[in-house]
Every structure is written in structure tokens, then in C-alpha cells.
C-alpha positions in Angstrom: 0.0 0.0 0.0 1.4 3.4 -1.0 1.8 5.9 1.8 0.0 9.1 1.6 3.1 11.1 0.9 3.7 9.1 -2.3 0.1 9.6 -3.4 0.1 13.4 -3.0 3.0 15.6 -1.8 2.0 18.0 0.9 3.5 21.1 2.3 2.0 20.1 5.7 4.4 17.2 5.9 7.1 19.7 6.9 5.0 20.7 9.9 5.3 17.2 11.3 8.4 16.2 9.5 6.7 13.1 8.2 3.4 11.6 7.5 3.6 8.6 9.9 1.7 5.4 9.4 2.4 3.8 12.8 -0.6 4.2 15.1 0.2 5.6 18.5 -2.1 6.6 21.4 -3.1 10.2 22.2 -2.8 12.2 25.4 -5.7 14.4 26.1 -6.4 17.3 28.5 -9.9 16.1 28.8 -9.1 12.6 30.0 -6.6 11.0 32.3 -3.4 9.5 30.7 -3.3 5.8 29.9 -1.6 3.3 32.2 2.2 2.9 32.2 3.3 1.0 29.0 5.7 -1.3 30.9 3.3 -4.3 31.0 1.7 -5.5 27.7 -1.3 -3.3 26.9 -4.6 -5.1 27.5 -7.7 -4.5 25.5 -9.7 -3.0 28.4 -13.2 -1.5 27.8 -12.3 1.3 30.1 -9.2 2.6 28.4 -9.4 6.4 28.8 -7.7 7.1 25.4 -8.6 5.6 22.0 -6.9 2.3 21.5 -4.1 2.2 18.9 -4.4 -0.2 15.9 -3.2 -3.7 16.5 0.6 -3.9 16.6 0.5 -6.8 14.1 -0.9 -4.3 11.5 2.0 -1.9 11.7 4.0 -1.1 8.7 7.5 -2.4 9.0 8.8 0.7 7.1 6.9 3.1 9.3 8.4 6.5 9.6 8.9 8.4 12.9 5.7 9.1 14.6 3.9 12.4 15.4 4.4 14.1 18.8 2.1 12.5 21.3 0.3 15.8 22.0 -0.4 16.5 18.3 -4.1 16.7 17.5 -5.2 16.4 21.2 -8.2 18.5 20.3 -9.6 15.5 18.4 -10.0 13.4 21.5 -13.5 14.3 22.8 -14.6 13.0 26.2 -17.7 10.8 26.5 -19.2 9.3 29.7 -17.3 6.2 30.9 -20.3 3.9 30.4 -20.7 5.1 26.8 -16.9 4.8 26.2 -16.9 1.2 27.5 -19.9 0.3 25.3 -18.3 1.7 22.1 -15.0 0.1 22.8 -16.6 -3.3 23.6 -18.5 -3.3 20.3 -15.5 -2.5 18.2 -13.4 -5.1 20.1 -15.8 -7.9 19.0 -14.8 -7.6 15.4 -12.1 -10.2 14.5 -11.3 -8.6 11.2 -8.4 -6.0 11.6 -9.6 -2.4 12.0 -6.9 0.3 11.5 -9.0 3.3 12.6 -12.4 3.5 14.1 -14.7 6.2 15.3 -18.3 6.6 16.5 -20.5 9.6 15.6 -24.0 10.9 15.5 -26.8 11.3 18.0 -26.2 7.9 19.6 -22.8 9.2 20.8 -23.4 12.9 21.3 -27.0 13.9 22.2 -28.9 16.2 19.9 -31.4 18.8 20.9 -34.3 17.0 19.1 -34.0 14.0 21.4 -34.6 16.1 24.5 -37.6 17.8 22.9 -39.2 14.7 21.5 -38.6 12.5 24.5 -38.1 9.4 22.3 -38.3 6.1 24.1 -36.3 4.3 21.4 -32.6 5.0 21.6 -30.9 6.1 18.4 -28.8 3.8 16.4 -25.0 3.9 17.2 -23.1 4.9 14.1 -19.5 3.7 13.4 -16.9 4.1 10.6 -14.1 1.5 10.3 -11.0 2.2 8.2 -9.2 -0.9 7.1 -6.2 -1.8 4.9 -7.6 -4.6 2.8 -11.4 -4.5 2.3 -11.8 -7.8 0.5 -9.9 -9.6 3.3 -11.8 -7.7 5.9 -15.2 -8.5 4.5 -14.2 -12.2 4.1 -13.4 -12.5 7.8 -16.4 -10.5 8.8 -18.8 -12.5 6.6 -17.5 -15.6 8.4 -17.8 -14.2 11.9 -20.9 -12.1 11.4 -22.9 -13.4 8.4 -26.2 -12.0 9.8 -24.8 -8.5 9.4 -25.1 -8.8 5.6 -28.2 -9.2 3.5 -28.8 -12.7 2.0 -27.7 -11.8 -1.5 -24.5 -10.2 -0.2 -23.7 -13.4 1.7 -24.4 -15.3 -1.5 -22.1 -13.2 -3.7 -19.4 -13.0 -1.1 -16.6 -10.6 -0.1 -15.4 -9.8 -3.7 -18.9 -8.5 -4.6 -19.2 -6.5 -1.4 -15.8 -4.9 -2.0 -16.6 -4.0 -5.6 -19.8 -2.2 -4.4 -17.8 -0.5 -1.6 -15.4 1.0 -4.1 -18.1 2.9 -5.9 -17.9 6.6 -4.8 -17.7 7.6 -2.0 -16.0 4.3 -1.2 -18.0 3.2 1.9 -20.0 0.0 2.6 -22.6 0.1 5.4 -24.2 -2.6 7.4 -27.2 -1.3 9.3 -29.7 -2.4 12.0 -27.1 -4.8 13.6 -27.9 -5.8 17.2 -24.8 -5.9 19.3 -24.3 -5.7 23.1 -28.0 -4.8 23.7 -28.0 -1.9 21.2 -28.5 -1.4 17.5 -25.6 -0.2 15.4 -24.8 0.8 11.9 -21.2 0.6 10.7 -19.5 1.8 7.5 -16.3 0.2 6.2 -13.8 2.1 4.0 -10.1 2.0 3.3 -7.5 4.0 5.2 -6.3 5.5 1.8 -9.9 6.5 0.9 -10.5 8.2 4.3 -7.2 10.1 4.2 -7.7 11.2 0.6 -11.1 12.6 1.4 -9.8 14.4 4.5 -7.1 16.1 2.5 -8.7 16.9 -0.9 -12.5 16.8 -0.1 -13.0 14.8 -3.2 -16.4 13.6 -1.9 -16.8 15.2 1.5 -18.7 12.1 2.6 -16.2 11.0 5.3 -14.5 14.4 5.7 -17.9 16.1 6.3 -18.8 13.6 9.1 -15.5 14.3 10.7 -16.1 18.0 10.7 -18.5 17.3 13.5 -17.8 15.8 17.0 -16.7 12.1 16.8 -15.4 9.7 19.4 -12.2 8.0 18.3 -12.1 4.4 19.3 -9.0 3.2 17.5 -6.4 5.8 16.6 -3.9 6.0 13.8 -1.2 8.7 13.4 -1.7 9.1 9.7 -5.4 9.8 10.1 -4.7 12.1 13.1 -2.5 14.3 10.9 -4.9 14.3 7.9 -7.9 15.0 10.2 -6.1 18.1 11.6 -5.8 19.3 8.0 -9.5 18.5 7.5 -10.6 20.5 10.5 -8.4 23.5 9.5 -9.8 23.4 6.0 -13.3 23.5 7.4 -12.4 26.6 9.5 -10.9 28.4 6.5 -13.9 27.6 4.3 -16.4 28.8 7.0 -14.4 32.0 7.6 -14.5 32.9 3.9 -18.3 32.8 4.0 -18.8 34.6 7.3 -18.7 38.4 8.0 -16.1 40.3 10.0 -17.8 39.7 13.3 -20.0 36.7 14.2 -20.8 34.3 17.0 -19.2 30.9 17.6 -22.6 29.3 17.0 -22.6 30.8 13.4 -19.2 29.2 12.9 -20.3 25.8 14.1 -23.5 25.8 12.0 -21.6 26.9 8.9 -19.0 24.1 9.4 -21.7 21.5 10.1 -23.5 22.6 6.9 -20.5 22.1 4.6 -21.4 18.4 3.9 -25.2 18.9 3.8 -25.7 21.6 1.2 -25.8 19.2 -1.8 -27.1 16.2 0.0 -30.4 15.2 -1.7 -31.8 13.9 1.6 -31.9 17.5 2.9 -34.5 18.6 0.3 -36.2 15.2 -0.1 -38.3 14.0 2.8 -35.4 11.9 4.0 -33.7 13.9 6.7 -34.5 16.1 9.7 -34.7 19.7 8.3 -33.4 21.0 11.7 -30.5 18.7 11.8 -27.7 21.3 11.8 -29.4 23.4 14.4 -30.0 20.3 16.6 -26.4 19.2 16.3 -24.9 22.5 17.3 -27.4 23.3 20.1 -26.2 20.5 22.4 -22.7 19.9 21.0 -21.2 23.4 21.2 -18.6 22.4 23.9 -17.3 19.7 21.7 -17.2 22.0 18.6 -15.3 24.5 20.7 -12.8 21.9 21.8 -12.3 20.8 18.2 -11.9 24.3 16.6 -11.0 27.0 19.0 -7.2 26.3 19.3 -7.0 25.8 15.6 -8.9 29.1 14.9 -6.7 31.3 17.2 -3.7 29.9 15.4 -4.8 31.3 12.1 -3.7 34.9 11.2 -6.3 37.5 11.8 -8.7 35.5 13.9 -9.6 36.8 17.3 -11.6 34.5 19.6 -11.1 35.3 23.4 -11.1 32.3 25.7 -14.3 33.2 27.6 -16.2 34.8 24.8 -18.5 33.4 22.0 -17.8 36.5 19.8 -15.3 36.0 17.0 -13.7 38.6 14.8 -11.6 38.1 11.7 -9.4 40.1 9.4 -11.3 40.8 6.2 -8.4 42.2 4.2 -7.7 40.6 0.8 -4.3 39.5 2.1 -5.8 37.5 5.0 -8.6 36.1 2.9 -6.3 35.1 0.1 -4.2 33.2 2.6 -7.3 31.1 3.5 -8.3 30.8 -0.1 -5.0 29.4 -1.4 -5.0 26.7 1.3 -8.5 25.3 0.6 -8.7 21.6 -0.3 -7.7 20.9 -3.9 -11.2 19.7 -5.0 -12.9 22.8 -3.6 -10.3 25.2 -4.8 -10.2 23.8 -8.3 -14.0 24.3 -8.6 -13.9 27.8 -7.2 -11.1 28.7 -9.6 -13.2 27.5 -12.6 -16.2 29.5 -11.5 -14.1 32.6 -11.0 -12.3 32.3 -14.3 -15.6 32.1 -16.1 -17.1 35.1 -14.3 -14.0 37.4 -14.1 -11.8 39.0 -16.8 -8.8 39.4 -14.4 -5.3 38.2 -15.2 -4.8 34.5 -15.2 -3.3 32.6 -12.3 -0.3 31.6 -14.3 0.7 35.2 -14.9 0.9 36.2 -11.2 -0.5 33.7 -8.8 -0.3 36.0 -5.7 -2.1 38.8 -7.5 -4.7 36.4 -8.8 -5.7 35.2 -5.3 -5.7 38.7 -3.9 -8.2 39.7 -6.6 -10.3 36.6 -6.0 -10.3 37.2 -2.3 -11.9 40.6 -2.8 -14.5 39.4 -5.3 -18.0 40.0 -4.0 -19.4 36.6 -5.2 -16.6 34.5 -3.7 -18.9 33.2 -0.9 -21.5 32.1 -3.3 -18.9 30.4 -5.5 -17.6 28.4 -2.4 -21.1 27.4 -1.3 -22.1 26.4 -4.9 -19.0 24.3 -5.3 -19.5 22.6 -1.9 -23.0 21.5 -3.1 -21.5 20.3 -6.3 -18.9 18.1 -4.5 -21.5 16.6 -2.1 -24.3 15.9 -4.5 -22.9 13.0 -6.6 -21.3 10.9 -3.8 -24.3 11.4 -1.5 -26.7 10.3 -4.2 -24.5 7.4 -5.1 -24.3 6.2 -1.5 -28.1 6.4 -1.1 -28.5 4.1 -4.1 -25.7 1.8 -2.8 -27.7 1.5 0.4 -30.4 -0.4 -1.4 -27.9 -3.0 -2.5 -26.0 -3.3 0.8 -29.0 -3.3 3.1 -31.6 -5.0 0.9 -35.1 -3.6 0.0 -36.7 -4.4 3.4 -34.1 -2.6 5.5 -33.9 0.2 3.0 -37.6 0.9 3.4 -37.3 0.7 7.2 -34.3 3.1 7.2 -36.1 5.5 4.8 -39.2 5.5 6.9 -37.2 6.5 10.0 -35.6 9.3 8.0 -39.0 10.5 6.8 -40.2 10.7 10.4 -37.1 12.9 11.3 -37.8 15.1 8.3 -41.4 15.6 9.3 -40.5 16.4 12.9 -37.8 18.8 11.8 -40.1 21.5 10.7 -39.6 24.0 7.8 
């Protein structure tokens, strides 16, 4: 497997000296440090930090690892009982998982749950990043055949892997009973995950990771690329916000990045108040994710005990954000700008080109339009893939639950 540095050279590599592939544990200011490493590490359900990937999976040519404190903002605390449940579920899978996280209302409560007083607990959502999907599904089909619809068991792991590869590169098993709860888990490759975090080629995985997640198995390569993803979300939001705004505006803008072009948001298939509900109860987690990154950007002023944020709106400051947008987004914005503007080409003077674009009055609408364009295709493709992966019966069941959320969400 090619390392990420071979796939796409990055200036950010100089920040960490290397893009490591060897998974190592975090330290977090929110949670106590893990036990002393002198005895062999046991797979305990109550490990305070995300578990590293299995030592057997390590790349023998792994480069030096990241500093242990790098990306500590990504480790978000959850109650001990919830942490134990999440870790115990992931530990049951015999197929090797390189990186795993849980997300959604089953992990971090959303405002709608309080208001509706739902007796049924929400489904727990997971994403597993693996090295070899065909091998992974082969093992998982043997261990957990009931997780797959009958036709997928019949066609086998090669068929499942071919369907998984279709954009955005994720396979889901839904309505799986485990440890007394119902879960849904998506399987992707580590390369596909890191590629989306860096380039936003589909925003399907990167968009989920813009919002609070609970890391269960950690990997240094993902930790680095996730930090890039979070910073990209900040820069994108800042370019579409005014000079002064509230932190809630920032969090809602970031949460909405991956929803703009999603057909479920305008079809009766998703809660129309989803973004508002996420931010209402998860503001502390959003603040932990983004505040330290934001104050490290030039021209951003966000006092420690204030929700008010100010940013430098000069063309120089905005062009600095603009030039560092993910390649897929920046390429689309460049195309829209070149069609609408008669300014000098980027090849003639790149610095002047981005300074002019940064001051263009329609820049915000170009960014929002291109985000919708990125999301639309992969989100639609994944919805269609869901019929194949889950089967018609489960697809109808899942769609019915989404219609209910859409109806309750209001206009």
C-alpha cells in the first residue's frame, strides 16, 4: 500500500516532518493519561484514550511518529459507560480495523432527542477504516454473516468490495444488534479516508469528521490528515462569514458544509433542523475541536471566555485562507471565478490572482455552490448503494425512520 506522501506531496508534511503510518495513542487534556506502558497493553473496555491499531498491522517501514500531543483537540470525552460500550462493540470484530470512530446522535446527544422524549434509543453509528477491504469482509462474513443481507452473503466478499469501491467508497451494514443496542457501521479503506480528509473529493467522510466524533481506534496518519481537514473546514467557513460573528454561526456553517448538496436535505429523508440540533447540544465539543486551531490562524480573534469572534477581512488575510482550501474545492472555485472574471490568469501572477479573487463580491456564493457540487454526486450514489447493501426491506425501514425525522424537523 502506498503511503499518503507518495500519493500526493503535501507542504503540511514539513509541519510534522513526516506523515507517519504507525498508530500511537493520544494524550488528552480532557481525559486521564493511559496506564504505564511497561506491562503489555490489555484491551480493556475502560481505556481512557482511543486504542491504537493492532501492533500486528504496523508497517515495518513506518516513519517516525507524530508528537504524542499533536491533535489532542480531536479526543472528545464521553461518559465512561458510553466509552466502554463503544470500545466493547469494536473489540468484538475479529477482522483487523486500523482506525475507528463513532459519531451521531447515539454518541453525542442532539437537541431534538430532548424535545421529542423518544423512548427508542438512536442507532449507534461507526466508521471503520481498514487496509484490505476484501480480506476484511471475508473475515467479517465468516464471523458475522447476519450483518449482511442474504444476496451479499451469497455473492461473497469480492462482490461487497466492488460495491464498496463505488464513490464515496463506503460500505454500510445497518440495524445490527450488538451488546444490547442497534448499530450501523461503515467500512472504508484508510487510503480513501485520508484522501477525502485532504482533498475533499467527496466530503462524505470528511464532512462527518467536521462534527464531533469519538475516536475508538487511533492512527497517526489519520490524526494528521484529520487536523488538516478541521483546519480546511475553518478556512472555508471563515471565507463565507462576515467580519464579526458568534461561535454558533461558525459551528453551524461548518456543520452545513457536507449537507448543502445532499439530496436527503431537500427530499423527505432527513431532519430539516439537523444542523441546528447538532450545534445546540454539542457546542462544547465543537469549541474543543476548533478554538485552538482558529486562534492559530492569522487575523482570527476569539477570546477564551467569549463566544464572539472577529476576523481580518483584508484581501491578504482572505487570500491566505483561499489558497489553502482543499484541492477539489479550490479547483472548482477557480473554474467558477475564471468564467465570471476577466482578471489576469493565475499563471501570470498567482499572488495577484488570489488577492483579486479574495476581494471578489461573489466569492462566498462560489464556495457554497462548489460545496454543493462536491457533495451531490457521492451522497446520491451512496443512497443508491444502500439499497444493494441493506436490501429492499431494510432500505424501506431506514427510509421510513428518516421521513419521520424530516417531518418532525419543521420547515
